[in-house]
C-alpha positions as CSV (number, residue, x, y, z in Angstrom):
1,M,138.1,7.7,134.8
2,S,134.9,9.5,133.5
3,E,134.5,10.4,129.9
4,V,134.1,14.2,129.2
5,P,131.2,14.6,126.6
6,C,132.4,16.0,123.2
7,K,130.4,19.0,122.1
8,K,130.4,20.1,118.6
9,H,132.2,23.3,117.9
10,E,129.2,25.9,117.1
11,D,130.8,29.2,116.0
12,Y,132.5,27.8,112.7
13,L,132.2,29.5,109.5
14,E,129.4,28.7,107.2
15,W,130.2,27.6,103.7
16,P,129.6,31.1,102.0
17,E,131.7,32.9,104.6
18,Y,134.5,30.3,104.3
19,F,134.5,30.4,100.5
20,M,134.6,34.1,100.5
21,A,137.4,34.2,103.0
22,V,139.5,31.9,100.6
23,A,138.7,34.2,97.7
24,F,139.8,37.2,99.6
25,L,143.1,35.4,100.5
26,S,143.8,34.4,97.0
27,A,143.3,38.0,95.9
28,Q,146.2,38.9,98.0
29,R,148.6,37.2,95.4
30,S,147.6,39.7,92.9
31,K,150.4,41.9,91.6
32,D,147.9,44.5,90.2
33,P,148.2,47.7,92.3
34,N,144.8,49.0,91.5
35,S,142.5,46.0,91.9
36,Q,143.1,42.8,93.7
37,V,140.4,40.2,92.8
38,G,140.3,36.6,93.8
39,A,137.8,33.8,93.2
40,C,137.1,30.4,94.8
41,I,135.4,27.9,92.5
42,V,133.2,25.4,94.2
43,N,131.3,22.3,93.1
44,A,127.8,21.2,94.2
45,E,129.5,19.1,97.1
46,N,131.0,22.2,98.5
47,K,134.4,21.2,97.3
48,I,136.9,23.7,96.1
49,V,137.9,23.0,92.6
50,G,139.8,26.1,92.0
51,I,141.3,29.2,93.6
52,V,142.4,32.1,91.1
53,Y,143.2,35.8,91.2
54,N,143.6,38.4,88.7
55,G,147.1,38.8,87.0
56,M,148.9,39.3,83.9
57,P,152.3,38.3,82.3
58,N,155.4,40.1,83.7
59,L,156.8,43.0,81.9
60,L,153.6,44.4,80.8
61,P,152.0,47.9,81.9
62,W,150.0,48.2,85.2
63,R,148.9,51.9,84.3
64,R,145.3,52.7,84.3
65,T,145.5,55.6,81.8
66,A,148.0,56.5,79.1
67,K,147.8,58.2,75.9
68,R,147.9,54.7,74.1
69,K,145.5,52.0,75.2
70,L,148.3,49.6,74.6
71,D,150.3,51.2,77.4
72,T,147.6,50.5,80.0
73,K,146.8,47.0,81.6
74,Y,143.5,46.6,80.2
75,P,144.3,44.9,76.9
76,Y,146.3,42.4,78.9
77,V,144.6,41.5,82.3
78,C,143.1,38.3,82.9
79,H,140.2,38.3,85.2
80,A,140.1,36.1,88.3
81,E,137.4,34.0,87.2
82,G,138.9,33.2,83.8
83,N,142.5,32.7,85.2
84,P,142.7,29.1,86.4
85,S,145.8,28.1,88.1
């Protein structure tokens, strides 16, 4: 039986594309109907140390505009990069 040479897979994702894909996928968890943002936090060794998405507590408004600012999402929303899981 002869051995078949094992060749390295060459069309794999580079690190930046991989991390952006992870961030895009995590953004799908956001319940914000207007803007879904995800982030993938990576250390110097290309290890993922955090995956986050924008969100806010339940029962708060998701509106972009309202007569009173407190009736919009903006005073309450936590951005993806500051919302560790």
